[in-house]
Biotite code that builds the C-alpha atoms (Angstrom):
import biotite.structure as struc

atoms = struc.array([
    struc.Atom([-5.465, 10.385, 55.845], chain_id="A", res_id=1, res_name="MET", atom_name="CA", element="C"),
    struc.Atom([-6.182, 13.405, 57.857], chain_id="A", res_id=2, res_name="LYS", atom_name="CA", element="C"),
    struc.Atom([-5.837, 11.646, 61.364], chain_id="A", res_id=3, res_name="ALA", atom_name="CA", element="C"),
    struc.Atom([-4.025, 9.170, 63.335], chain_id="A", res_id=4, res_name="VAL", atom_name="CA", element="C"),
    struc.Atom([-5.866, 7.421, 66.501], chain_id="A", res_id=5, res_name="LEU", atom_name="CA", element="C"),
    struc.Atom([-3.323, 5.602, 68.748], chain_id="A", res_id=6, res_name="PHE", atom_name="CA", element="C"),
    struc.Atom([-3.592, 2.946, 71.689], chain_id="A", res_id=7, res_name="ASP", atom_name="CA", element="C"),
    struc.Atom([-1.825, 4.075, 74.820], chain_id="A", res_id=8, res_name="LEU", atom_name="CA", element="C"),
    struc.Atom([-0.646, 0.705, 76.619], chain_id="A", res_id=9, res_name="PHE", atom_name="CA", element="C"),
    struc.Atom([2.112, -0.965, 74.295], chain_id="A", res_id=10, res_name="GLY", atom_name="CA", element="C"),
    struc.Atom([1.930, 1.874, 71.863], chain_id="A", res_id=11, res_name="THR", atom_name="CA", element="C"),
    struc.Atom([2.569, 5.232, 73.081], chain_id="A", res_id=12, res_name="LEU", atom_name="CA", element="C"),
    struc.Atom([4.305, 3.572, 76.253], chain_id="A", res_id=13, res_name="VAL", atom_name="CA", element="C"),
    struc.Atom([6.033, 0.318, 76.632], chain_id="A", res_id=14, res_name="ASP", atom_name="CA", element="C"),
    struc.Atom([3.812, -2.494, 77.977], chain_id="A", res_id=15, res_name="ASN", atom_name="CA", element="C"),
    struc.Atom([5.219, -3.588, 81.390], chain_id="A", res_id=16, res_name="MET", atom_name="CA", element="C"),
    struc.Atom([6.344, -7.243, 81.418], chain_id="A", res_id=17, res_name="THR", atom_name="CA", element="C"),
    struc.Atom([4.379, -10.160, 82.589], chain_id="A", res_id=18, res_name="ASN", atom_name="CA", element="C"),
    struc.Atom([7.006, -10.795, 85.542], chain_id="A", res_id=19, res_name="ALA", atom_name="CA", element="C"),
    struc.Atom([6.398, -6.984, 86.378], chain_id="A", res_id=20, res_name="GLU", atom_name="CA", element="C"),
    struc.Atom([2.703, -7.075, 86.316], chain_id="A", res_id=21, res_name="VAL", atom_name="CA", element="C"),
    struc.Atom([2.780, -10.277, 88.387], chain_id="A", res_id=22, res_name="GLU", atom_name="CA", element="C"),
    struc.Atom([5.038, -8.542, 91.069], chain_id="A", res_id=23, res_name="GLN", atom_name="CA", element="C"),
    struc.Atom([2.658, -5.704, 91.221], chain_id="A", res_id=24, res_name="PHE", atom_name="CA", element="C"),
    struc.Atom([-0.205, -8.085, 91.871], chain_id="A", res_id=25, res_name="ARG", atom_name="CA", element="C"),
    struc.Atom([1.816, -9.852, 94.446], chain_id="A", res_id=26, res_name="HIS", atom_name="CA", element="C"),
    struc.Atom([2.980, -6.849, 96.193], chain_id="A", res_id=27, res_name="ASP", atom_name="CA", element="C"),
    struc.Atom([-0.628, -5.854, 96.704], chain_id="A", res_id=28, res_name="VAL", atom_name="CA", element="C"),
    struc.Atom([-1.858, -9.190, 97.892], chain_id="A", res_id=29, res_name="ALA", atom_name="CA", element="C"),
    struc.Atom([0.762, -9.293, 100.345], chain_id="A", res_id=30, res_name="ASP", atom_name="CA", element="C"),
    struc.Atom([-0.030, -5.864, 101.625], chain_id="A", res_id=31, res_name="THR", atom_name="CA", element="C"),
    struc.Atom([-3.653, -6.719, 101.752], chain_id="A", res_id=32, res_name="LEU", atom_name="CA", element="C"),
    struc.Atom([-2.653, -10.021, 103.604], chain_id="A", res_id=33, res_name="THR", atom_name="CA", element="C"),
    struc.Atom([-4.838, -11.947, 100.972], chain_id="A", res_id=34, res_name="VAL", atom_name="CA", element="C"),
    struc.Atom([-3.942, -14.891, 98.785], chain_id="A", res_id=35, res_name="GLU", atom_name="CA", element="C"),
    struc.Atom([-1.871, -13.958, 95.909], chain_id="A", res_id=36, res_name="ARG", atom_name="CA", element="C"),
    struc.Atom([-3.699, -16.339, 93.486], chain_id="A", res_id=37, res_name="GLU", atom_name="CA", element="C"),
    struc.Atom([-7.154, -15.274, 94.869], chain_id="A", res_id=38, res_name="GLU", atom_name="CA", element="C"),
    struc.Atom([-6.245, -11.635, 94.204], chain_id="A", res_id=39, res_name="PHE", atom_name="CA", element="C"),
    struc.Atom([-5.026, -12.384, 90.914], chain_id="A", res_id=40, res_name="LYS", atom_name="CA", element="C"),
    struc.Atom([-8.411, -13.867, 89.861], chain_id="A", res_id=41, res_name="ARG", atom_name="CA", element="C"),
    struc.Atom([-10.021, -11.114, 91.469], chain_id="A", res_id=42, res_name="GLY", atom_name="CA", element="C"),
    struc.Atom([-8.230, -8.598, 89.733], chain_id="A", res_id=43, res_name="TRP", atom_name="CA", element="C"),
    struc.Atom([-8.614, -10.189, 86.358], chain_id="A", res_id=44, res_name="SER", atom_name="CA", element="C"),
    struc.Atom([-12.231, -10.532, 87.006], chain_id="A", res_id=45, res_name="ALA", atom_name="CA", element="C"),
    struc.Atom([-12.932, -6.808, 87.751], chain_id="A", res_id=46, res_name="THR", atom_name="CA", element="C"),
    struc.Atom([-11.068, -5.678, 84.819], chain_id="A", res_id=47, res_name="PHE", atom_name="CA", element="C"),
    struc.Atom([-14.293, -4.872, 82.629], chain_id="A", res_id=48, res_name="PRO", atom_name="CA", element="C"),
    struc.Atom([-15.607, -2.669, 85.699], chain_id="A", res_id=49, res_name="GLN", atom_name="CA", element="C"),
    struc.Atom([-12.257, -1.109, 86.312], chain_id="A", res_id=50, res_name="ARG", atom_name="CA", element="C"),
    struc.Atom([-11.946, -0.181, 82.446], chain_id="A", res_id=51, res_name="ALA", atom_name="CA", element="C"),
    struc.Atom([-15.604, 0.944, 82.024], chain_id="A", res_id=52, res_name="ALA", atom_name="CA", element="C"),
    struc.Atom([-16.673, 2.770, 85.363], chain_id="A", res_id=53, res_name="GLY", atom_name="CA", element="C"),
    struc.Atom([-14.826, 5.879, 86.899], chain_id="A", res_id=54, res_name="ASN", atom_name="CA", element="C"),
    struc.Atom([-13.781, 3.915, 90.134], chain_id="A", res_id=55, res_name="TRP", atom_name="CA", element="C"),
    struc.Atom([-11.110, 5.300, 92.406], chain_id="A", res_id=56, res_name="SER", atom_name="CA", element="C"),
    struc.Atom([-8.171, 3.466, 93.122], chain_id="A", res_id=57, res_name="THR", atom_name="CA", element="C"),
    struc.Atom([-9.283, 2.181, 96.453], chain_id="A", res_id=58, res_name="ALA", atom_name="CA", element="C"),
    struc.Atom([-12.164, 1.092, 94.898], chain_id="A", res_id=59, res_name="GLU", atom_name="CA", element="C"),
    struc.Atom([-10.667, -1.101, 92.333], chain_id="A", res_id=60, res_name="MET", atom_name="CA", element="C"),
    struc.Atom([-8.620, -2.723, 94.593], chain_id="A", res_id=61, res_name="ILE", atom_name="CA", element="C"),
    struc.Atom([-11.075, -3.335, 97.189], chain_id="A", res_id=62, res_name="ALA", atom_name="CA", element="C"),
    struc.Atom([-13.480, -4.916, 94.685], chain_id="A", res_id=63, res_name="ALA", atom_name="CA", element="C"),
    struc.Atom([-10.902, -7.217, 93.513], chain_id="A", res_id=64, res_name="ALA", atom_name="CA", element="C"),
    struc.Atom([-10.006, -8.034, 97.331], chain_id="A", res_id=65, res_name="ALA", atom_name="CA", element="C"),
    struc.Atom([-13.720, -8.593, 98.047], chain_id="A", res_id=66, res_name="ASP", atom_name="CA", element="C"),
    struc.Atom([-13.614, -11.744, 95.982], chain_id="A", res_id=67, res_name="LEU", atom_name="CA", element="C"),
    struc.Atom([-10.799, -13.118, 98.077], chain_id="A", res_id=68, res_name="CYS", atom_name="CA", element="C"),
    struc.Atom([-11.239, -15.380, 101.238], chain_id="A", res_id=69, res_name="SER", atom_name="CA", element="C"),
    struc.Atom([-9.579, -13.341, 103.627], chain_id="A", res_id=70, res_name="ALA", atom_name="CA", element="C"),
    struc.Atom([-10.574, -10.047, 104.739], chain_id="A", res_id=71, res_name="LYS", atom_name="CA", element="C"),
    struc.Atom([-7.954, -6.839, 104.312], chain_id="A", res_id=72, res_name="TYR", atom_name="CA", element="C"),
    struc.Atom([-7.440, -3.946, 106.695], chain_id="A", res_id=73, res_name="SER", atom_name="CA", element="C"),
    struc.Atom([-8.021, -0.355, 105.964], chain_id="A", res_id=74, res_name="PRO", atom_name="CA", element="C"),
    struc.Atom([-4.242, 0.230, 106.403], chain_id="A", res_id=75, res_name="ALA", atom_name="CA", element="C"),
    struc.Atom([-3.513, -2.409, 104.056], chain_id="A", res_id=76, res_name="GLY", atom_name="CA", element="C"),
    struc.Atom([-5.673, -0.940, 101.497], chain_id="A", res_id=77, res_name="LEU", atom_name="CA", element="C"),
    struc.Atom([-4.089, 2.365, 101.820], chain_id="A", res_id=78, res_name="GLU", atom_name="CA", element="C"),
    struc.Atom([-0.623, 1.061, 101.098], chain_id="A", res_id=79, res_name="CYS", atom_name="CA", element="C"),
    struc.Atom([-1.995, -0.851, 98.124], chain_id="A", res_id=80, res_name="ALA", atom_name="CA", element="C"),
    struc.Atom([-3.273, 2.392, 96.889], chain_id="A", res_id=81, res_name="VAL", atom_name="CA", element="C"),
    struc.Atom([0.074, 3.772, 96.951], chain_id="A", res_id=82, res_name="ALA", atom_name="CA", element="C"),
    struc.Atom([1.595, 0.714, 95.197], chain_id="A", res_id=83, res_name="ILE", atom_name="CA", element="C"),
    struc.Atom([-0.843, 0.898, 92.495], chain_id="A", res_id=84, res_name="ARG", atom_name="CA", element="C"),
    struc.Atom([-0.212, 4.441, 91.944], chain_id="A", res_id=85, res_name="ARG", atom_name="CA", element="C"),
    struc.Atom([3.573, 4.248, 91.823], chain_id="A", res_id=86, res_name="ASP", atom_name="CA", element="C"),
    struc.Atom([2.967, 1.230, 89.298], chain_id="A", res_id=87, res_name="PHE", atom_name="CA", element="C"),
    struc.Atom([0.998, 3.322, 87.221], chain_id="A", res_id=88, res_name="MET", atom_name="CA", element="C"),
    struc.Atom([3.241, 6.298, 86.944], chain_id="A", res_id=89, res_name="ARG", atom_name="CA", element="C"),
    struc.Atom([6.262, 4.076, 86.149], chain_id="A", res_id=90, res_name="ARG", atom_name="CA", element="C"),
    struc.Atom([4.100, 2.622, 83.279], chain_id="A", res_id=91, res_name="TRP", atom_name="CA", element="C"),
    struc.Atom([3.126, 5.950, 81.926], chain_id="A", res_id=92, res_name="LEU", atom_name="CA", element="C"),
    struc.Atom([6.761, 6.814, 80.989], chain_id="A", res_id=93, res_name="THR", atom_name="CA", element="C"),
    struc.Atom([6.817, 7.519, 76.858], chain_id="A", res_id=94, res_name="PRO", atom_name="CA", element="C"),
    struc.Atom([8.478, 5.525, 74.454], chain_id="A", res_id=95, res_name="ARG", atom_name="CA", element="C"),
    struc.Atom([11.758, 7.291, 73.456], chain_id="A", res_id=96, res_name="HIS", atom_name="CA", element="C"),
    struc.Atom([10.263, 8.387, 70.243], chain_id="A", res_id=97, res_name="ASP", atom_name="CA", element="C"),
    struc.Atom([6.824, 8.961, 71.238], chain_id="A", res_id=98, res_name="ALA", atom_name="CA", element="C"),
    struc.Atom([7.109, 12.824, 71.805], chain_id="A", res_id=99, res_name="VAL", atom_name="CA", element="C"),
    struc.Atom([9.034, 13.378, 68.665], chain_id="A", res_id=100, res_name="SER", atom_name="CA", element="C"),
    struc.Atom([6.527, 11.203, 66.299], chain_id="A", res_id=101, res_name="THR", atom_name="CA", element="C"),
    struc.Atom([3.793, 13.011, 67.759], chain_id="A", res_id=102, res_name="LEU", atom_name="CA", element="C"),
    struc.Atom([5.180, 16.244, 67.284], chain_id="A", res_id=103, res_name="ARG", atom_name="CA", element="C"),
    struc.Atom([6.228, 15.896, 63.549], chain_id="A", res_id=104, res_name="GLU", atom_name="CA", element="C"),
    struc.Atom([2.789, 14.483, 62.992], chain_id="A", res_id=105, res_name="LEU", atom_name="CA", element="C"),
    struc.Atom([1.147, 17.341, 64.364], chain_id="A", res_id=106, res_name="LYS", atom_name="CA", element="C"),
    struc.Atom([3.494, 19.983, 62.559], chain_id="A", res_id=107, res_name="GLN", atom_name="CA", element="C"),
    struc.Atom([2.462, 18.273, 59.389], chain_id="A", res_id=108, res_name="LYS", atom_name="CA", element="C"),
    struc.Atom([-1.222, 19.014, 60.054], chain_id="A", res_id=109, res_name="GLY", atom_name="CA", element="C"),
    struc.Atom([-2.544, 15.495, 61.252], chain_id="A", res_id=110, res_name="PHE", atom_name="CA", element="C"),
    struc.Atom([-5.292, 15.584, 63.702], chain_id="A", res_id=111, res_name="ARG", atom_name="CA", element="C"),
    struc.Atom([-4.242, 13.284, 66.660], chain_id="A", res_id=112, res_name="ILE", atom_name="CA", element="C"),
    struc.Atom([-6.346, 11.184, 69.179], chain_id="A", res_id=113, res_name="GLY", atom_name="CA", element="C"),
    struc.Atom([-6.014, 8.299, 71.640], chain_id="A", res_id=114, res_name="LEU", atom_name="CA", element="C"),
    struc.Atom([-8.382, 5.588, 72.716], chain_id="A", res_id=115, res_name="LEU", atom_name="CA", element="C"),
    struc.Atom([-7.501, 3.534, 75.780], chain_id="A", res_id=116, res_name="SER", atom_name="CA", element="C"),
    struc.Atom([-9.026, 0.934, 77.926], chain_id="A", res_id=117, res_name="ASN", atom_name="CA", element="C"),
    struc.Atom([-7.543, 2.273, 81.057], chain_id="A", res_id=118, res_name="CYS", atom_name="CA", element="C"),
    struc.Atom([-8.616, 2.650, 85.037], chain_id="A", res_id=119, res_name="SER", atom_name="CA", element="C"),
    struc.Atom([-8.956, 6.389, 86.653], chain_id="A", res_id=120, res_name="SER", atom_name="CA", element="C"),
    struc.Atom([-5.147, 6.578, 87.487], chain_id="A", res_id=121, res_name="GLU", atom_name="CA", element="C"),
    struc.Atom([-4.803, 7.291, 83.644], chain_id="A", res_id=122, res_name="VAL", atom_name="CA", element="C"),
    struc.Atom([-6.998, 10.611, 83.203], chain_id="A", res_id=123, res_name="PRO", atom_name="CA", element="C"),
    struc.Atom([-5.893, 11.794, 86.579], chain_id="A", res_id=124, res_name="GLU", atom_name="CA", element="C"),
    struc.Atom([-1.922, 11.364, 85.707], chain_id="A", res_id=125, res_name="LEU", atom_name="CA", element="C"),
    struc.Atom([-2.750, 12.333, 82.083], chain_id="A", res_id=126, res_name="TRP", atom_name="CA", element="C"),
    struc.Atom([-1.952, 16.221, 82.412], chain_id="A", res_id=127, res_name="PRO", atom_name="CA", element="C"),
    struc.Atom([1.765, 15.490, 83.909], chain_id="A", res_id=128, res_name="SER", atom_name="CA", element="C"),
    struc.Atom([2.719, 13.534, 80.988], chain_id="A", res_id=129, res_name="LEU", atom_name="CA", element="C"),
    struc.Atom([5.179, 14.736, 78.287], chain_id="A", res_id=130, res_name="GLU", atom_name="CA", element="C"),
    struc.Atom([2.853, 14.020, 75.069], chain_id="A", res_id=131, res_name="PHE", atom_name="CA", element="C"),
    struc.Atom([-0.379, 14.890, 76.525], chain_id="A", res_id=132, res_name="ALA", atom_name="CA", element="C"),
    struc.Atom([-0.268, 18.580, 75.043], chain_id="A", res_id=133, res_name="PRO", atom_name="CA", element="C"),
    struc.Atom([0.118, 16.812, 71.483], chain_id="A", res_id=134, res_name="LEU", atom_name="CA", element="C"),
    struc.Atom([-3.034, 14.737, 71.558], chain_id="A", res_id=135, res_name="ILE", atom_name="CA", element="C"),
    struc.Atom([-6.088, 16.720, 70.773], chain_id="A", res_id=136, res_name="GLU", atom_name="CA", element="C"),
    struc.Atom([-8.682, 14.380, 71.891], chain_id="A", res_id=137, res_name="PHE", atom_name="CA", element="C"),
    struc.Atom([-7.809, 11.529, 74.404], chain_id="A", res_id=138, res_name="PRO", atom_name="CA", element="C"),
    struc.Atom([-10.744, 9.092, 75.162], chain_id="A", res_id=139, res_name="LEU", atom_name="CA", element="C"),
    struc.Atom([-10.418, 7.182, 78.252], chain_id="A", res_id=140, res_name="PHE", atom_name="CA", element="C"),
    struc.Atom([-12.750, 3.925, 78.876], chain_id="A", res_id=141, res_name="SER", atom_name="CA", element="C"),
    struc.Atom([-13.428, 4.778, 82.454], chain_id="A", res_id=142, res_name="CYS", atom_name="CA", element="C"),
    struc.Atom([-14.673, 8.227, 81.650], chain_id="A", res_id=143, res_name="ARG", atom_name="CA", element="C"),
    struc.Atom([-16.358, 7.272, 78.394], chain_id="A", res_id=144, res_name="GLU", atom_name="CA", element="C"),
    struc.Atom([-18.226, 4.366, 79.838], chain_id="A", res_id=145, res_name="GLY", atom_name="CA", element="C"),
    struc.Atom([-16.990, 2.408, 76.840], chain_id="A", res_id=146, res_name="LEU", atom_name="CA", element="C"),
    struc.Atom([-14.158, 0.062, 75.885], chain_id="A", res_id=147, res_name="ARG", atom_name="CA", element="C"),
    struc.Atom([-12.464, -1.389, 73.322], chain_id="A", res_id=148, res_name="LYS", atom_name="CA", element="C"),
    struc.Atom([-13.558, -3.297, 70.953], chain_id="A", res_id=149, res_name="PRO", atom_name="CA", element="C"),
    struc.Atom([-16.769, -1.747, 71.232], chain_id="A", res_id=150, res_name="MET", atom_name="CA", element="C"),
    struc.Atom([-17.610, 0.043, 67.801], chain_id="A", res_id=151, res_name="PRO", atom_name="CA", element="C"),
    struc.Atom([-19.150, 2.893, 69.594], chain_id="A", res_id=152, res_name="GLU", atom_name="CA", element="C"),
    struc.Atom([-15.822, 3.700, 71.242], chain_id="A", res_id=153, res_name="PHE", atom_name="CA", element="C"),
    struc.Atom([-14.142, 4.156, 67.906], chain_id="A", res_id=154, res_name="PHE", atom_name="CA", element="C"),
    struc.Atom([-16.882, 6.252, 66.566], chain_id="A", res_id=155, res_name="PHE", atom_name="CA", element="C"),
    struc.Atom([-16.803, 8.429, 69.221], chain_id="A", res_id=156, res_name="ARG", atom_name="CA", element="C"),
    struc.Atom([-13.170, 9.148, 68.803], chain_id="A", res_id=157, res_name="ALA", atom_name="CA", element="C"),
    struc.Atom([-13.756, 9.616, 64.901], chain_id="A", res_id=158, res_name="LEU", atom_name="CA", element="C"),
    struc.Atom([-16.521, 12.247, 65.973], chain_id="A", res_id=159, res_name="GLU", atom_name="CA", element="C"),
    struc.Atom([-14.114, 14.056, 67.940], chain_id="A", res_id=160, res_name="ARG", atom_name="CA", element="C"),
    struc.Atom([-11.369, 13.905, 65.202], chain_id="A", res_id=161, res_name="LEU", atom_name="CA", element="C"),
    struc.Atom([-14.239, 14.868, 62.553], chain_id="A", res_id=162, res_name="GLU", atom_name="CA", element="C"),
    struc.Atom([-12.998, 12.426, 60.333], chain_id="A", res_id=163, res_name="VAL", atom_name="CA", element="C"),
    struc.Atom([-14.698, 9.306, 58.682], chain_id="A", res_id=164, res_name="THR", atom_name="CA", element="C"),
    struc.Atom([-12.844, 5.999, 59.302], chain_id="A", res_id=165, res_name="PRO", atom_name="CA", element="C"),
    struc.Atom([-11.129, 5.875, 56.022], chain_id="A", res_id=166, res_name="PRO", atom_name="CA", element="C"),
    struc.Atom([-9.358, 9.001, 56.841], chain_id="A", res_id=167, res_name="ASP", atom_name="CA", element="C"),
    struc.Atom([-7.863, 7.811, 60.277], chain_id="A", res_id=168, res_name="CYS", atom_name="CA", element="C"),
    struc.Atom([-5.077, 5.491, 61.032], chain_id="A", res_id=169, res_name="LEU", atom_name="CA", element="C"),
    struc.Atom([-5.294, 3.365, 63.863], chain_id="A", res_id=170, res_name="TYR", atom_name="CA", element="C"),
    struc.Atom([-1.907, 2.410, 65.531], chain_id="A", res_id=171, res_name="VAL", atom_name="CA", element="C"),
    struc.Atom([-1.829, 0.097, 68.353], chain_id="A", res_id=172, res_name="ALA", atom_name="CA", element="C"),
    struc.Atom([-0.128, -3.241, 69.733], chain_id="A", res_id=173, res_name="ASP", atom_name="CA", element="C"),
    struc.Atom([-3.261, -5.540, 69.293], chain_id="A", res_id=174, res_name="GLY", atom_name="CA", element="C"),
    struc.Atom([-5.101, -6.109, 72.518], chain_id="A", res_id=175, res_name="ASP", atom_name="CA", element="C"),
    struc.Atom([-8.455, -6.899, 72.980], chain_id="A", res_id=176, res_name="SER", atom_name="CA", element="C"),
    struc.Atom([-9.427, -7.439, 69.466], chain_id="A", res_id=177, res_name="GLY", atom_name="CA", element="C"),
    struc.Atom([-8.878, -3.684, 68.911], chain_id="A", res_id=178, res_name="GLU", atom_name="CA", element="C"),
    struc.Atom([-7.122, -4.054, 65.283], chain_id="A", res_id=179, res_name="LEU", atom_name="CA", element="C"),
    struc.Atom([-9.738, -6.387, 63.961], chain_id="A", res_id=180, res_name="ALA", atom_name="CA", element="C"),
    struc.Atom([-12.300, -3.982, 65.503], chain_id="A", res_id=181, res_name="ALA", atom_name="CA", element="C"),
    struc.Atom([-10.792, -0.865, 63.490], chain_id="A", res_id=182, res_name="SER", atom_name="CA", element="C"),
    struc.Atom([-10.409, -2.701, 60.333], chain_id="A", res_id=183, res_name="LYS", atom_name="CA", element="C"),
    struc.Atom([-13.827, -3.916, 60.383], chain_id="A", res_id=184, res_name="ALA", atom_name="CA", element="C"),
    struc.Atom([-15.091, -0.325, 60.704], chain_id="A", res_id=185, res_name="LEU", atom_name="CA", element="C"),
    struc.Atom([-13.219, 0.709, 57.581], chain_id="A", res_id=186, res_name="GLY", atom_name="CA", element="C"),
    struc.Atom([-10.535, 2.279, 59.588], chain_id="A", res_id=187, res_name="MET", atom_name="CA", element="C"),
    struc.Atom([-6.857, 1.365, 58.396], chain_id="A", res_id=188, res_name="PRO", atom_name="CA", element="C"),
    struc.Atom([-5.141, -0.364, 61.217], chain_id="A", res_id=189, res_name="ALA", atom_name="CA", element="C"),
    struc.Atom([-1.449, -0.782, 61.807], chain_id="A", res_id=190, res_name="MET", atom_name="CA", element="C"),
    struc.Atom([0.007, -3.141, 64.714], chain_id="A", res_id=191, res_name="MET", atom_name="CA", element="C"),
    struc.Atom([3.215, -1.897, 66.688], chain_id="A", res_id=192, res_name="ILE", atom_name="CA", element="C"),
    struc.Atom([5.088, -4.860, 68.561], chain_id="A", res_id=193, res_name="ARG", atom_name="CA", element="C"),
    struc.Atom([8.578, -4.630, 69.767], chain_id="A", res_id=194, res_name="ASN", atom_name="CA", element="C"),
    struc.Atom([8.805, -7.334, 72.353], chain_id="A", res_id=195, res_name="GLY", atom_name="CA", element="C"),
    struc.Atom([7.192, -10.689, 73.025], chain_id="A", res_id=196, res_name="ASP", atom_name="CA", element="C"),
    struc.Atom([7.352, -10.880, 76.919], chain_id="A", res_id=197, res_name="ASP", atom_name="CA", element="C"),
    struc.Atom([4.864, -7.943, 77.278], chain_id="A", res_id=198, res_name="GLU", atom_name="CA", element="C"),
    struc.Atom([1.902, -7.998, 79.385], chain_id="A", res_id=199, res_name="PHE", atom_name="CA", element="C"),
    struc.Atom([-1.760, -7.891, 77.145], chain_id="A", res_id=200, res_name="ARG", atom_name="CA", element="C"),
    struc.Atom([-5.106, -8.436, 78.562], chain_id="A", res_id=201, res_name="ILE", atom_name="CA", element="C"),
    struc.Atom([-6.169, -10.491, 75.420], chain_id="A", res_id=202, res_name="ASP", atom_name="CA", element="C"),
    struc.Atom([-3.500, -10.662, 72.461], chain_id="A", res_id=203, res_name="SER", atom_name="CA", element="C"),
    struc.Atom([-4.804, -10.687, 68.840], chain_id="A", res_id=204, res_name="GLU", atom_name="CA", element="C"),
    struc.Atom([-3.436, -12.325, 65.636], chain_id="A", res_id=205, res_name="GLU", atom_name="CA", element="C"),
    struc.Atom([-2.475, -9.558, 62.944], chain_id="A", res_id=206, res_name="TRP", atom_name="CA", element="C"),
    struc.Atom([-1.486, -10.164, 59.529], chain_id="A", res_id=207, res_name="ASP", atom_name="CA", element="C"),
    struc.Atom([-1.826, -6.714, 58.186], chain_id="A", res_id=208, res_name="GLY", atom_name="CA", element="C"),
    struc.Atom([0.949, -3.933, 58.485], chain_id="A", res_id=209, res_name="PRO", atom_name="CA", element="C"),
    struc.Atom([3.260, -3.444, 61.426], chain_id="A", res_id=210, res_name="ARG", atom_name="CA", element="C"),
    struc.Atom([6.018, -1.556, 63.059], chain_id="A", res_id=211, res_name="ILE", atom_name="CA", element="C"),
    struc.Atom([8.447, -2.203, 65.789], chain_id="A", res_id=212, res_name="GLU", atom_name="CA", element="C"),
    struc.Atom([8.939, 1.639, 66.470], chain_id="A", res_id=213, res_name="ARG", atom_name="CA", element="C"),
    struc.Atom([6.650, 4.805, 66.668], chain_id="A", res_id=214, res_name="LEU", atom_name="CA", element="C"),
    struc.Atom([9.023, 6.682, 64.186], chain_id="A", res_id=215, res_name="SER", atom_name="CA", element="C"),
    struc.Atom([8.640, 4.306, 61.524], chain_id="A", res_id=216, res_name="GLU", atom_name="CA", element="C"),
    struc.Atom([5.196, 5.525, 61.102], chain_id="A", res_id=217, res_name="LEU", atom_name="CA", element="C"),
    struc.Atom([6.791, 8.891, 59.349], chain_id="A", res_id=218, res_name="LEU", atom_name="CA", element="C"),
    struc.Atom([8.112, 6.480, 56.624], chain_id="A", res_id=219, res_name="GLN", atom_name="CA", element="C"),
    struc.Atom([4.937, 4.172, 56.279], chain_id="A", res_id=220, res_name="HIS", atom_name="CA", element="C"),
    struc.Atom([3.329, 4.395, 52.796], chain_id="A", res_id=221, res_name="GLU", atom_name="CA", element="C"),
    struc.Atom([0.139, 5.046, 54.497], chain_id="A", res_id=222, res_name="SER", atom_name="CA", element="C"),
    struc.Atom([1.025, 8.293, 55.784], chain_id="A", res_id=223, res_name="LEU", atom_name="CA", element="C"),
    struc.Atom([4.021, 9.225, 53.343], chain_id="A", res_id=224, res_name="GLN", atom_name="CA", element="C"),
    struc.Atom([1.544, 9.945, 50.554], chain_id="A", res_id=225, res_name="SER", atom_name="CA", element="C"),
    struc.Atom([0.049, 12.423, 53.133], chain_id="A", res_id=226, res_name="CYS", atom_name="CA", element="C"),
    struc.Atom([3.334, 14.217, 54.224], chain_id="A", res_id=227, res_name="LEU", atom_name="CA", element="C"),
])
């Protein structure tokens, strides 16, 4: 094993709860003065474009709001953008053991990458995150024009890390078919889960290795023989 490729949401940062995500949608809909359920459907429907297209925050909110029956105001959109950015800043708080685990893996000589389905706020905020300097190759779907579980997205990360699939461990919470996609490519995969009330786009079943805390990676047999 020469490298570790991490997912971001639910892995290096805790996922928001379903209630927190629902409250975010409600706050944005109320600010835009559009119907809450209509905005929720519009927000979900535009996820593929938000994740694989480099839209601004205003563009992604407007795209969802345009699918609602009521019209939104420019002032409402400006407030909604501020709500979204604040929400993302809070979401991108590192897990308590994320920085220490990444630092130890790096000190042991592992190459470290990131593969994230995300919208444009993440690469914009990335330089301010505490663990950003520890990750050599962060790949964001909105910048790469690819998203998980597309094999091309994984292969691009492997190419940047200069490793083959068997030499790279993929660690993720299991959203959007990412663990199954990794395994199908010959890349060992490990699930991290520490809660059932976490928001996910499309949670997958997984019967392979799993951990509850990132620091457990340092003791796991798949990496222990390499440490």
